[in-house]
C-alpha positions in Angstrom: 122.8 75.1 145.4 125.5 73.2 142.9 128.2 74.7 141.5 130.8 74.1 139.0 133.8 76.0 139.3 136.3 76.0 136.0 139.3 77.3 135.5 142.2 76.7 133.2 144.5 75.8 135.8 144.9 74.2 139.0 144.3 76.6 142.0 147.0 75.7 143.8 149.6 76.4 146.1 147.7 79.3 147.1 150.7 82.0 146.1 148.3 83.8 143.5 145.5 86.2 144.0 142.8 84.3 141.6 143.8 80.8 143.0 143.1 82.3 146.4 139.6 83.6 145.4 138.6 80.3 143.8 140.0 78.3 147.1 137.7 80.5 149.4 135.3 81.0 147.6 134.6 77.4 147.2 135.1 76.6 150.7 132.8 79.5 151.7 129.9 78.0 149.4 130.2 74.6 150.8 130.3 75.8 154.9 127.0 77.4 154.4 125.3 73.8 152.4 126.3 73.9 149.0 128.1 71.3 146.4 130.7 72.9 144.9 132.7 70.9 142.1 135.8 71.8 140.5 137.1 71.3 137.0 140.5 72.9 135.6 142.8 71.9 132.8 146.3 70.2 133.8 146.5 68.0 136.3 144.1 67.3 139.2 146.2 68.3 142.9 146.2 66.1 145.8 146.0 68.7 148.3 142.5 69.7 147.3 141.2 66.0 146.8 142.6 65.4 150.1 140.4 68.4 152.2 136.9 66.7 150.5 136.4 68.6 147.2 134.8 67.2 144.1 137.4 67.8 141.4 137.4 66.7 137.7 140.3 67.6 135.5 140.5 67.8 131.6 143.8 65.7 131.9 144.0 62.9 129.7 140.3 63.4 128.2 140.3 62.2 124.7 137.9 63.2 121.9 136.1 61.8 119.2 138.3 61.2 116.3 140.8 63.3 117.5 142.4 61.3 120.3 144.8 63.2 123.1 144.7 66.9 122.4 146.6 70.0 123.7 145.4 73.2 123.8 145.6 75.2 120.3 145.7 78.5 119.2 142.6 79.9 116.9 142.3 83.0 114.8 141.0 85.7 116.3 141.5 83.9 120.3 144.2 85.6 122.2 144.3 82.6 124.3 145.0 78.7 123.7 141.9 77.0 123.4 141.9 73.4 125.4 139.4 71.4 123.5 139.3 68.6 126.4 138.8 71.3 128.6 135.7 72.5 126.4 134.7 68.6 126.4 134.8 68.4 130.3 132.6 71.6 130.9 130.3 70.2 128.6 129.8 66.9 130.3 129.8 68.6 134.0 127.6 71.6 133.2 124.6 70.2 132.9 124.9 69.0 136.9 125.3 72.0 138.1 122.8 75.0 138.8 125.4 77.5 138.1 128.5 77.4 136.1 131.3 80.1 137.1 134.5 80.6 134.7 137.4 82.3 136.3 139.2 84.8 134.8 138.9 85.7 130.7 140.7 83.0 129.4 138.3 80.6 130.8 135.2 82.8 129.1 135.6 81.2 125.9 134.3 78.1 127.3 131.0 79.7 128.0 129.2 77.8 125.0 130.3 74.2 126.3 128.3 74.5 129.2 124.9 74.8 126.9 121.8 77.6 126.0 119.3 78.3 129.4 122.5 76.9 132.0 123.4 79.5 134.5 126.7 80.9 133.7 129.0 83.5 134.6 132.2 84.7 134.5 134.6 85.9 137.0 137.2 88.1 135.1 138.4 89.4 138.6 140.3 92.1 137.2 139.8 94.0 134.2 142.4 93.1 131.6 142.0 95.8 129.4 142.5 98.7 132.2 146.1 98.6 132.5 146.8 98.3 128.2 144.8 101.2 128.0 146.5 103.5 130.8 150.0 102.1 129.5 148.7 103.1 125.9 148.2 106.6 127.2 151.7 107.0 128.1 153.3 104.8 125.2 154.9 107.7 122.8 156.1 104.7 120.1 153.9 104.4 117.4 154.3 101.1 116.5 153.7 100.3 119.9 150.8 102.1 119.9 149.5 100.3 116.8 150.4 97.1 118.3 148.4 97.8 121.8 145.1 98.9 120.1 145.4 95.8 118.1 145.9 93.9 121.0 142.8 95.7 122.1 140.8 95.5 119.4 141.4 91.7 119.3 140.3 91.4 123.0 137.1 93.5 122.6 135.9 91.2 119.5 137.0 88.1 122.0 134.7 89.4 124.6 132.0 90.5 122.5 131.9 87.1 120.9 131.2 84.9 123.8 129.2 87.7 126.3 125.9 85.7 124.1 126.8 82.8 125.9 127.0 84.1 129.5 124.4 85.8 131.8 126.6 88.0 134.1 129.9 89.0 134.5 131.6 89.4 137.8 134.8 92.1 139.4 136.6 92.4 142.4 136.0 96.0 142.3 133.7 99.0 141.2 136.4 100.7 139.1 137.1 97.9 136.7 133.7 96.8 136.2 132.4 100.5 135.7 135.2 99.7 132.7 133.9 96.9 131.3 130.0 98.0 131.5 131.3 100.9 129.0 132.3 98.5 126.7 129.6 96.4 127.1 126.7 98.5 128.5 124.4 95.6 127.9 126.0 93.4 129.8 124.7 92.0 133.0 127.7 93.2 135.4 128.5 92.8 139.1 131.0 93.5 141.7 131.8 90.3 143.7 134.4 91.7 146.0 137.8 89.7 147.3 138.1 88.1 150.8 140.6 87.4 153.3 140.6 84.8 155.8 141.2 87.2 159.3 140.9 84.3 161.8 144.2 83.1 159.7 145.9 86.1 159.7 144.5 86.8 163.2 147.5 88.5 165.4 148.9 86.4 168.0 149.0 88.5 171.6 152.6 88.8 171.2 153.8 89.6 167.6 157.5 89.3 167.9 160.5 91.2 166.1 163.1 90.2 163.7 165.6 87.8 164.6 168.1 90.6 165.2 165.5 92.8 166.9 165.7 95.3 164.2 162.3 97.6 162.6 161.6 96.1 159.1 160.1 97.4 156.0 157.5 94.7 154.3 156.7 94.5 150.9 154.6 91.3 150.1 153.8 89.6 146.5 154.5 86.9 143.8 157.4 88.4 141.7 157.0 87.1 138.7 154.0 89.1 138.3 154.5 92.7 136.6 152.9 94.9 139.0 154.4 93.2 142.0 158.2 93.3 140.3 157.7 96.7 139.3 156.8 97.7 143.0 159.8 95.8 144.6 162.0 97.4 142.2 160.6 100.7 142.8 161.3 100.0 146.5 165.0 98.7 146.2 165.6 101.7 143.7 163.7 104.8 144.6 162.1 104.1 148.4 164.8 102.7 150.2 167.8 105.1 149.2 165.5 107.7 150.4 164.9 105.8 153.6 168.7 105.8 154.4 168.9 109.4 153.8 166.7 110.2 156.2 168.3 108.1 159.1 165.2 105.3 158.6 166.5 102.2 160.6 164.3 99.6 158.7 165.2 96.8 157.0 163.7 96.6 153.6 162.0 92.4 153.8 160.6 91.1 150.3 158.4 88.6 151.1 157.6 86.6 147.7 158.1 83.5 144.9 160.1 83.8 142.1 162.5 87.0 142.6 164.9 87.6 139.6 168.4 86.6 140.1 169.0 90.4 139.6 166.8 91.4 142.5 168.2 88.5 144.4 172.0 90.0 144.0 170.2 93.1 146.0 170.1 91.1 149.1 172.5 93.2 151.8 172.0 94.6 155.9 169.5 96.7 154.4 167.6 94.5 152.3 166.4 90.9 152.5 164.9 88.8 150.0 163.2 86.1 150.7 161.5 84.1 147.8 158.7 81.7 148.2 157.6 80.9 152.0 155.5 78.6 153.4 153.8 80.8 155.3 154.0 85.1 155.2 151.8 85.5 158.6 155.5 85.5 160.6 156.7 88.0 158.3 153.4 90.2 158.4 153.4 89.6 162.5 156.7 91.1 163.3 156.6 93.5 160.6 157.0 97.1 162.4 155.4 98.4 158.7 153.6 96.7 155.1 155.3 98.8 153.0 153.4 98.9 149.0 154.5 100.8 146.7 152.2 99.7 143.7 152.7 101.7 140.5 150.7 99.7 138.4 148.1 97.0 138.8 144.5 97.0 138.7 141.7 94.5 141.1 141.6 94.9 145.1 145.1 93.7 146.4 145.2 90.8 148.2 148.8 91.9 149.9 146.8 95.1 151.8 143.5 92.9 152.8 146.4 90.3 154.2 148.4 93.3 155.9 145.2 94.5 157.5 144.0 91.3 158.8 147.2 90.7 160.6 146.6 94.0 162.3 149.4 95.8 160.5 150.1 99.6 159.8 150.2 100.3 156.2 151.9 102.7 154.1 150.8 102.4 150.5 150.4 104.2 147.6 146.8 105.4 145.8 147.1 102.6 143.6 147.5 99.6 146.0 144.6 101.3 147.5 142.1 101.4 145.1 138.7 99.7 145.0 139.1 99.4 149.2 137.8 102.2 151.7 141.2 103.4 152.6 141.7 106.5 154.4 144.6 108.3 154.9 145.6 108.5 158.2 142.4 106.2 159.7 143.5 103.1 158.4 146.9 103.3 156.6 148.7 106.3 155.4 148.4 107.0 151.7 151.0 108.7 149.8 152.7 108.2 146.6 156.2 109.6 145.7 159.4 108.0 147.3 160.3 110.7 149.4 156.7 110.7 151.2 156.9 106.7 151.3 160.1 106.8 153.3 158.9 109.4 155.5 155.8 108.0 156.4 157.6 104.7 157.0 160.1 107.4 159.4 157.0 108.2 161.4 155.3 105.1 162.0 158.7 103.6 163.5 158.3 106.7 165.7 155.3 106.7 166.9 153.6 103.1 168.6 150.5 104.8 169.1 150.1 105.3 165.6 151.2 102.1 164.1 148.7 100.3 166.7 145.6 102.4 165.9 146.1 102.1 162.3 146.6 98.5 162.5 143.4 97.7 164.8 141.4 99.9 162.3 142.6 98.1 159.1 141.4 94.8 160.5 138.1 96.6 161.4 138.2 97.2 157.6 138.6 93.7 156.3 136.2 92.5 159.5 133.2 94.7 158.3 134.2 94.8 154.3 136.2 91.8 153.3 135.1 88.0 154.6 135.1 85.6 152.2 131.8 84.5 153.8 130.0 87.5 152.6 131.7 88.0 149.3 130.4 84.0 148.8 126.9 85.1 149.7 126.9 88.4 147.3 128.0 85.7 144.4 125.1 83.4 146.0 122.9 86.6 145.5 123.1 87.2 142.3 122.2 84.0 141.1 119.1 83.6 143.3 117.6 87.3 143.3 
């Protein structure tokens, strides 16, 4: 089967959930014998070409009577429109059996795929779920009015482009259900995320921090608002309660783009790494992975990676949505700052429980969240 994956930006480096999804779905499909071509806006990325990817780009595409053309605002369009990318889709889609448009911003290029050709919009997450949730908490009439305007604009954008799309996919049943309620006649499927279980497999000896102090680790790209919110929640609400109860763990925040005011919080009890080339050593040496998410939607790759690394996890209910998380079986699920601090302390004192939760978490991803299984689900949706 021949696939064309279309994304508005190159999926590299692999520091973003969507980049991981594109990369690993393509890799799994290629491993089973399918051909996958990547078409992305912007400049090509050498590492993907070096791995043998067939990569197309809209960079430098000249349009008839227009010449070189940058992305533009269009009336009623909540995303920038790239005419060169649309032209490139029209050129390359006829050679594909199926075209996958990643994230809502790419949905606008469905018309360029051409009528009668298989086309799926992989939204990953539903962009309106969190917007609705935030509006429900708003007490400011002006903010409420602006939010409703954004929601209406995006709903109209979806409706306009769904006529050229055969299916919309999401990583979690919650997001899929929300979208299905808006567009009940649209074919909607869940193609869950996965994790590279071999890449994250823990070594025989997990190791420890350089000074031997136990660590409670949070993982996430800090330019993403839900991750930044969780990191600040950890620093301002959870960490003080850990100190109050005498918890010995150092809080370690691992992720790119920490803001300067967050970096200023570094000290004996707080480590903030910024970008790291490989997160696995931090996972393998952590006593606990702490995921205090309060906002956001979709499946959290950070939880899948922690489980794949055999880590004991303490997480809020928001971090566990769309995932078969069972309190006391494969993680500890609590929500208040005091409960999160107490759960970390409990795991520091109970090595057997830490080991049992880590082993159960790894079994969970091996059963439910491998990339070959996710790729097969996507493939079956076209061939059924």
